[in-house]
N, C-alpha and C positions, 0 to 999 in steps of 0.2 A: 255479875250481870248475865242474864239468860240470853240465849241466842235470839229469842223473840225480841227482847229489849234491844239487842245489838242491831238487828235488822231495822227496827223502827228508828233507832238513833241515826242510822245511815240513810234514812228516808226510803227504805224498801218495804214493800208489803211482806207480810209474814205468810209464806206458802209452805205446803208440805214438801215440795221438792227442795226449796231453799233450806229448810230445817234438816232434811235428810242428807243433803250435801255437806252441811256443816257438821253433822254427826259423823259422817263417814270420814271426814278429814280430821276431826278431833281424835278419832280412834286410830287413824293411820295417816301419818304425814307423808308428803312427797308422792302422792298418787297421781297417775296420769288420768285423763278424762275417762278412758275405758274402765280403769279400775274403780274410779268414783261411780260410774254407771253401774257396775256389777254390785257394788256395796249398797247403793241406793235402791236397787231393784230387790234387795232382800226385804225391804220394808215397803217399797212402793213398786210392785211388780210391773205395773203398766206405764211407768214413767218413760217418756221418749228420750232417745239419744239427744235430739235437739233441745229438749227441756233442760237436760243436764248441762249441755254446752252453754245454753243461755244463762243458767244460774252461775256457772263458773265465771263466765264473762262479767256478769253483773256484780258478783261478790268481789272479784279482783278489781273491777273498776272503781268501787268505793273504798278499797283498801282493807276489806275484811279477809281477803285471801291474798297470798303472794304467789305469783306465777313465776316459775323458774324454767329456763330452757337450756339444759346441758347440751352442748354440741353433739349432734348425732343421736339424740334421744328425744322422745316426745316431751312436750311441756308437762310439767308437774305442778301440783298445787299444794299449798300448806297454809295452815291457820296462823303460824308464827309470823307476825308482821311488826314493823316499826322499830326493830332493834338492829337492823343492818348486819345480821349474821350472814355467814357464808356457807358453802356446801362442799362436801367431798363426794365424788362419784366413782364408783367401781367401773373400770374400763371393760370388764368382762360381762357382768350381769346387769349393770346399770343401777345398782342400789345407790341411794342417796342418803346422806346423813348431814346433820347440822354441824357447823364449826363456828364457835363463838368468835366474835371480833377480838383480835389480839390486843388492840390498843384501848378499846373500851368506849370510844366515842365515834359517831359518824363523822366522816366516812371511812374510818379505819385506816385509810392509806392517804399519804400526802404525795400526790403526783408531782413529778419534777416540773411539769408544765401543765397548765389547764387550758391553754390556748384561748384564754379569756372567758372560759366557762366558769360558772359558780357551781362547784361540785358539792352535792348533798348526799350522794350515795355511791358506794363502791361495791362492785359485784365481783367476787373472787370465787373461782371454782378450782378446787384441788382434785386431781385425778390420781387413781392408784388402783390397788386391788383390795377388795373387802376381805375380812377374815375367812369367810366361807370359800371364796374363789382361790385364795392363797393356799388353803388347806387342800383343796381339790386338785390344784395344779402343780 
């Protein structure tokens, strides 16, 4: 399915900024808003900062993007949605990578107590040093 079809399926208008944001995140996962803006401006040089933020918000709102917020780092966006995967973050440079769910079904973890909540998603962040930072340090 094309990005045009996906936007329409989610009830969103097809616009050049939306397509450019989707393209940027298809090529590079885990970008923050500024990185998305830089990549979008290679094809749409006059796009505004606010337009990119609005697109990220709209696409995350309908579930086309996933927003992750590693502690102490800017929010990042990715197109991989719906599979409840987790992330590993480098403490030094902030590089983020995906970690597949170890159990294979949502929510991946069985909490000892839910306090009455119905749990449908678990968010786990693993922290460490990426290979480049380990080699440098």
